[in-house]
C-alpha positions as CSV (number, residue, x, y, z in Angstrom):
1,X,-25.8,25.4,-12.8
2,X,-23.7,23.5,-15.3
3,X,-22.9,25.9,-18.2
4,X,-20.7,23.5,-20.2
5,X,-20.0,19.8,-20.6
6,X,-17.0,18.8,-22.7
7,X,-16.2,15.3,-24.0
8,X,-12.6,14.4,-24.4
9,X,-11.1,11.1,-25.6
10,X,-8.5,9.4,-23.5
11,X,-6.8,5.9,-23.3
12,X,-5.2,3.4,-25.6
13,X,-6.4,3.0,-29.1
14,X,-5.2,2.4,-32.7
15,X,-3.9,5.9,-33.1
16,X,-1.7,6.1,-30.1
17,X,1.9,4.9,-29.2
18,X,0.2,1.6,-28.2
19,X,-0.8,1.0,-31.8
20,X,-3.7,-1.5,-32.1
21,X,-3.9,-1.9,-28.3
22,X,-7.2,-1.2,-26.6
23,X,-8.5,-1.3,-23.1
24,X,-10.9,-4.2,-22.5
25,X,-14.3,-4.9,-21.0
26,X,-16.3,-8.0,-20.2
27,X,-19.9,-8.9,-21.1
28,X,-21.1,-7.2,-17.9
29,X,-19.3,-4.0,-18.9
30,X,-16.8,-4.2,-16.1
31,X,-13.6,-2.5,-17.5
32,X,-10.6,-0.6,-16.5
33,X,-8.9,2.6,-17.6
34,X,-6.0,1.8,-20.0
35,X,-4.0,5.0,-20.2
36,X,-2.0,5.8,-23.3
37,X,1.7,4.9,-23.4
38,X,4.5,7.4,-23.3
39,X,6.0,5.3,-26.1
40,X,7.1,1.7,-26.4
41,X,10.7,2.6,-25.8
42,X,10.0,4.6,-22.6
43,X,10.5,2.5,-19.4
44,X,10.7,3.1,-15.7
45,X,14.4,3.9,-16.0
46,X,13.6,7.2,-17.8
47,X,11.8,8.7,-14.8
48,X,12.4,9.4,-11.2
49,X,9.7,7.1,-10.0
50,X,6.8,5.6,-12.0
51,X,4.7,2.5,-12.7
52,X,4.5,0.4,-15.8
53,X,1.5,-1.5,-17.2
54,X,3.0,-4.5,-15.4
55,X,2.6,-2.7,-12.1
56,X,-1.0,-1.5,-12.5
57,X,-3.7,-3.9,-11.4
58,X,-6.7,-4.5,-13.6
59,X,-10.3,-4.7,-12.3
60,X,-10.8,-7.7,-14.5
61,X,-8.0,-9.5,-12.6
62,X,-4.3,-9.5,-12.9
63,X,-2.4,-6.5,-14.3
64,X,-3.1,-4.2,-17.3
65,X,-0.1,-5.8,-19.0
66,X,-2.0,-9.1,-19.1
67,X,-4.3,-7.6,-21.7
68,X,-1.7,-5.8,-23.9
69,X,0.8,-6.8,-26.5
70,X,4.3,-7.9,-25.3
71,X,5.9,-4.7,-26.5
72,X,3.9,-2.7,-24.0
73,X,4.3,-4.8,-20.9
74,X,7.1,-2.7,-19.5
75,X,6.2,0.6,-21.0
76,X,5.2,3.6,-18.9
77,X,1.6,4.7,-19.2
78,X,0.7,8.4,-19.3
79,X,-2.0,8.4,-16.5
80,X,-3.9,11.5,-17.4
81,X,-6.6,12.0,-16.3
82,X,-5.7,10.5,-12.9
83,X,-8.8,9.1,-11.3
84,X,-7.1,8.5,-8.0
85,X,-6.8,12.2,-7.1
86,X,-9.2,13.5,-9.8
87,X,-6.6,15.7,-11.6
88,X,-6.1,16.4,-15.3
89,X,-3.5,18.5,-17.0
90,X,-2.9,19.3,-20.7
91,X,-0.6,21.4,-22.8
92,X,-2.5,24.4,-24.0
93,X,-2.1,23.7,-27.7
94,X,-4.8,24.8,-30.3
95,X,-6.5,21.4,-30.0
96,X,-7.4,22.0,-26.4
97,X,-7.8,25.8,-26.3
98,X,-11.5,25.5,-25.6
99,X,-10.8,23.9,-22.2
100,X,-10.0,27.5,-21.1
101,X,-13.7,28.2,-21.0
102,X,-14.5,25.6,-18.3
103,X,-15.3,27.0,-14.9
104,X,-16.4,25.6,-11.5
105,X,-19.4,23.3,-11.8
106,X,-18.8,22.4,-15.5
107,X,-18.2,18.8,-16.5
108,X,-15.3,17.2,-18.4
109,X,-16.3,13.7,-19.6
110,X,-13.7,11.1,-20.6
111,X,-14.4,8.3,-23.1
112,X,-12.3,5.5,-24.5
113,X,-12.4,2.8,-27.2
114,X,-12.7,-0.6,-25.5
115,X,-12.5,-4.2,-26.9
116,X,-14.5,-7.1,-25.6
117,X,-12.4,-9.4,-23.4
118,X,-13.0,-13.0,-24.6
119,X,-12.1,-15.4,-21.7
120,X,-8.4,-15.2,-21.9
121,X,-5.7,-12.7,-20.8
122,X,-3.5,-12.5,-23.9
123,X,-3.2,-10.1,-26.8
124,X,-4.9,-11.4,-29.9
125,X,-3.3,-10.0,-33.0
126,X,-6.2,-11.2,-35.2
127,X,-8.8,-9.3,-33.2
128,X,-7.5,-5.7,-33.2
129,X,-10.5,-3.5,-33.6
130,X,-12.4,-2.0,-30.7
131,X,-16.1,-2.9,-30.5
132,X,-17.3,0.4,-29.0
133,X,-16.7,3.8,-27.5
134,X,-17.6,4.1,-23.8
135,X,-17.7,6.9,-21.2
136,X,-15.4,5.7,-18.5
137,X,-15.8,8.6,-16.0
138,X,-16.1,12.3,-15.5
139,X,-15.0,15.3,-13.4
140,X,-17.3,17.9,-12.0
141,X,-14.9,20.8,-12.0
142,X,-14.3,21.9,-8.4
143,X,-12.7,25.3,-9.1
144,X,-12.0,27.5,-12.1
145,X,-9.3,26.1,-14.4
146,X,-5.7,27.2,-13.7
147,X,-3.8,28.3,-16.8
148,X,-0.1,28.7,-16.9
149,X,2.0,30.5,-19.5
150,X,5.6,30.3,-20.4
151,X,7.8,32.8,-18.6
152,X,4.9,34.1,-16.5
153,X,4.9,34.8,-12.8
154,X,2.6,32.3,-11.0
155,X,0.0,33.4,-8.6
156,X,1.0,32.3,-5.1
157,X,-2.5,31.0,-4.4
158,X,-2.5,28.9,-7.7
159,X,1.0,27.6,-7.1
160,X,0.1,26.4,-3.6
161,X,-3.0,24.7,-4.9
162,X,-1.1,22.9,-7.7
163,X,1.6,21.8,-5.3
164,X,-1.0,20.4,-2.9
165,X,-3.6,18.9,-5.3
166,X,-1.3,17.8,-8.2
167,X,1.6,16.5,-6.2
168,X,0.1,13.0,-6.7
169,X,-0.6,13.5,-10.4
170,X,1.7,10.8,-12.0
171,X,3.3,13.0,-14.7
172,X,4.4,15.6,-12.1
173,X,5.3,13.0,-9.5
174,X,7.5,11.0,-12.0
175,X,9.5,14.1,-13.0
176,X,10.1,14.9,-9.3
177,X,10.3,18.7,-9.7
178,X,12.6,20.4,-7.3
179,X,11.4,23.8,-8.3
180,X,7.6,23.7,-8.8
181,X,7.6,27.3,-10.0
182,X,9.9,26.6,-13.0
183,X,8.5,23.2,-13.8
184,X,4.8,24.2,-13.9
185,X,5.4,27.4,-15.7
186,X,7.9,26.3,-18.3
187,X,5.2,26.1,-20.9
188,X,1.5,26.9,-21.4
189,X,-0.6,24.4,-19.6
190,X,-4.1,24.0,-18.2
191,X,-4.9,22.2,-14.9
192,X,-8.4,20.9,-14.0
193,X,-9.5,19.1,-10.9
194,X,-12.7,17.2,-10.0
195,X,-15.1,17.5,-7.1
196,X,-14.4,14.5,-4.8
197,X,-18.1,13.8,-4.3
198,X,-19.5,14.0,-7.8
199,X,-16.6,12.8,-9.9
200,X,-14.8,9.5,-10.6
201,X,-14.1,6.4,-12.7
202,X,-17.3,4.4,-13.4
203,X,-17.9,0.9,-12.1
204,X,-19.4,-0.1,-15.5
205,X,-18.6,1.4,-18.9
206,X,-21.3,3.5,-20.5
207,X,-21.6,2.8,-24.2
208,X,-22.1,5.9,-26.4
209,X,-21.2,4.5,-29.8
210,X,-20.1,1.2,-31.5
211,X,-18.2,0.1,-34.5
212,X,-21.3,-0.6,-36.7
213,X,-22.1,3.2,-36.6
214,X,-18.7,4.1,-38.1
215,X,-18.4,5.3,-41.7
216,X,-14.8,6.1,-42.8
217,X,-13.6,8.7,-40.2
218,X,-17.1,9.6,-39.1
219,X,-18.6,7.9,-36.0
220,X,-21.6,9.5,-34.3
221,X,-22.8,9.0,-30.8
222,X,-25.8,6.6,-30.8
223,X,-29.1,8.2,-31.6
224,X,-30.4,8.0,-28.0
225,X,-27.7,10.1,-26.5
226,X,-27.3,12.2,-29.7
227,X,-30.7,13.7,-29.2
228,X,-30.7,13.5,-25.4
229,X,-27.5,15.4,-24.9
230,X,-27.4,17.6,-28.0
231,X,-24.3,16.1,-29.7
232,X,-24.4,16.0,-33.5
233,X,-20.7,15.8,-34.3
234,X,-18.6,12.7,-35.0
235,X,-16.5,11.6,-32.1
236,X,-14.0,9.7,-34.2
237,X,-11.3,12.3,-34.7
238,X,-12.6,15.2,-32.7
239,X,-10.4,16.2,-29.7
240,X,-13.2,18.1,-27.8
241,X,-16.9,18.1,-28.1
242,X,-19.3,20.3,-26.2
243,X,-22.8,19.0,-25.4
244,X,-25.8,21.1,-26.3
245,X,-27.7,20.0,-23.2
246,X,-25.1,20.1,-20.4
247,X,-27.6,19.8,-17.5
248,X,-29.0,16.7,-19.0
249,X,-25.6,15.1,-19.3
250,X,-24.8,16.0,-15.7
251,X,-27.9,14.4,-14.3
252,X,-27.4,11.2,-16.4
253,X,-23.8,10.8,-15.5
254,X,-24.3,11.5,-11.8
255,X,-27.0,8.8,-11.8
256,X,-24.7,6.4,-13.6
257,X,-21.9,7.0,-11.1
258,X,-24.2,6.4,-8.1
259,X,-26.5,3.6,-9.5
260,X,-25.5,2.4,-12.9
261,X,-27.8,-0.7,-13.1
262,X,-30.9,1.3,-12.2
263,X,-29.9,4.1,-14.6
264,X,-29.2,1.6,-17.4
265,X,-32.6,0.0,-17.0
266,X,-34.2,3.5,-17.1
267,X,-32.3,4.3,-20.3
268,X,-33.4,1.1,-22.0
269,X,-37.0,1.8,-21.0
270,X,-36.7,5.2,-22.6
271,X,-35.4,3.8,-25.9
272,X,-31.7,3.3,-25.5
273,X,-30.5,0.3,-27.7
274,X,-26.8,-0.3,-26.9
275,X,-24.9,-3.1,-28.5
276,X,-23.6,-4.1,-25.1
277,X,-25.5,-3.5,-21.8
278,X,-25.3,-4.3,-18.1
279,X,-27.2,-7.4,-17.0
280,X,-29.7,-5.8,-14.6
281,X,-30.3,-8.1,-11.8
């Protein structure tokens, strides 16, 4: 049983180091995950081993850097969550304290602001705003969260798990820790990992809100999902949102992961009216 489903925003947007740089999608809702930048002045020389936006391929063709402003082409992205090995880590600051309550079987859902890609691979400074907010993927938590605290002694079982599962997580990999004990436990952090069967990056973005619903710093989820999932809060500046109907979210997202076209058609038949939608063939 899924007790909790939490929504968390990730990826480039106007408020990040990228500044007015957004991920893109095409008219068929094919997209890619555009992770936030460490900062425009951070390059591959600052880490042991890492990738830049110019090294990461894009599902729309070319590289992520083809869709970003020049200042970010050689910047280092902070790939978190990592959809390749289904891992997510976060500093345990007040904004993310509620992540501690997640346990095995719960969902953590990632959404991102995306901009429509208009037939060219170049940054357009006159078209800066994102058109909509989309769910890009989710994790079904495969074990209870691991929480580390500064100057605490790690559990040997947890340390072994982190070394095995998170060794491929880019942030840890880039820093090349010699002593995992000291590196992982140097500050309070939370580590979550996804079930490899029912977790992943979506093939098509799932629209949950769009720019026309925005009023000042308030932007609700569209009415269809607001009622269906029990989410009444703005998703504009909220770090974490818990759904009131977690089981419903779980069924819908699992269906979207497995068969997005069929699920999109079902949603539309039930009253969903997105601004952008998959062309169901």
